[in-house]
N, C-alpha and C positions, 0 to 999 in steps of 0.2 A: 637548352635547357632543361637543366637535370637536377631534383630534389624534389623532394615533398611538398602536399601545397598543404598549410596549415588552415585547420577550419575551426571555428566556434559556433558555440551557440548558447544562446541567454535567452529564457522565461519571462515574460512580462505579464504579471499581476495587474488585473483587473476586480475592482471592487464600485462599491458604492452604495448608498444608502436610499432606501423607497420610504419614503413618508406616505402612508394610504390618507390621502384624501377625502375626510367624512364631509358632507355638506348638505343642504337642504335650500332650494333655490324656489323661490315663487314668479309666476311668470303673469303677468295678466295679461290677458286674451279678448275679454270685452267688459266695459263701462257696464254697470245696474243700469236701468230704469225705472223713476218711480212711477207711478196712478193713483188715482185718485179712487175711494170707497162710494159710490152710490151715495150713503149720506156726509160725505167729505167728512167724514171723519177718522179715516184713515190715509196715508199714505205709505203705500207698498207696494215693493218689485213683484208682489205675487196678485196685484190687482190685476184687473185685465188690464191691456196695455201696456202693464210693467214687464219688466227682464229680469233677472238675475245676474250678477255680477260674474263672470266663469274667467278662472284663475287653472293653472296647470302649476304644478308642485311635482319637483323632482328629487328623489332623495337617493343616499349612496348608501343607506342603511334603514336599519329598522329601527332607530333608537331616538327619534323625534318625535315633536305629537302635532298637532295643527290647531288652534282655536281663530275666533275672532274677537278680538276688544271689545266689551261692553261699548255701545254705539254714546257718545259724550252730546250729540247733538247735531241739530243741522251744520252745515259751514257757510251758508246762504237760506236766506227766506226772507217774506215779506217782514214790516214792522207787525208784530205779534202773533208769527207764526211759529215761537218754539214757546210760548205759554199753555200750561197744562198740558204737557206731551208727554208720553214716554215713549222710550226707542228700544226696538230689540230686535235682534242678529239670529239666524240661521244657515243651517247650510249641511248640501249632500254632497258626497263622495263618490266615484266610481274609477278604477281603472285598477291598480295595483292595490290600492286600501277602495274597501266599498264601504260606507255610510248612510242609511236613510234620514232624514231630515233630523236637524242635531242644532241645539242649542248651540248659539254662536260662544259661548264663555264655555262649553264644555272642550275640553284636550280631547283628541281623538289620535291614538298610536298609528301611525303610519308604515307601510312596508317597504322596501325598497322600489324604490321604481318611481313608475310616472304617473300620476294619479291629478284627474280631474277634477275641480272644486266649483261647486255653482251656491255661492253666499246669496242671501235676500237681507235687505232690511226694511224696518217695520216702523213706524211712526203713529202712534195711536192719540190721537185727540181727546182730553175729557170731559172736555165741556162742546163747546160751540165748533163748526167748522172749520177749518182749515181756512184762513183766508188767501184771497184769488192773491198768487205771483208764483215765481220761480223757485224751487227749492231744493237743495242739493245738499250732501253728505257724505262723508269718508270712512268707510268701514276701513281696519285697519287687521291682516291676516298674519297671525305669528306663525311659525314652523321653529321650537324650541326644542 
């Protein structure tokens, strides 16, 4: 066979759109534990035998703030357990963002990365001691 070989060439274009996904993720590490004060007028995770709730918060940017909603009360309690009670929360942060004990309703700006949170719940009874029984509450942590 004689003759010349024909060749061809064609470029292939590649493209795509990359969206930067920003997020704040909260992961529960450990539930908190309430304990009673010696005068029986306070239930708190800060009392002897109590424990803070532990969470890990991951953010992809520094545009997020963390806070805890004002506690609404107990989700379970014996009869009369919620009468004349005030509720408080606070938290501290370590890791990418550091903050000493801060009122739960106060927003703290988070830095990018992994932050550990310790959240506390306190219920103060204004009159008589708390009635005997099982108490529980839920704190809502927000990252917005």
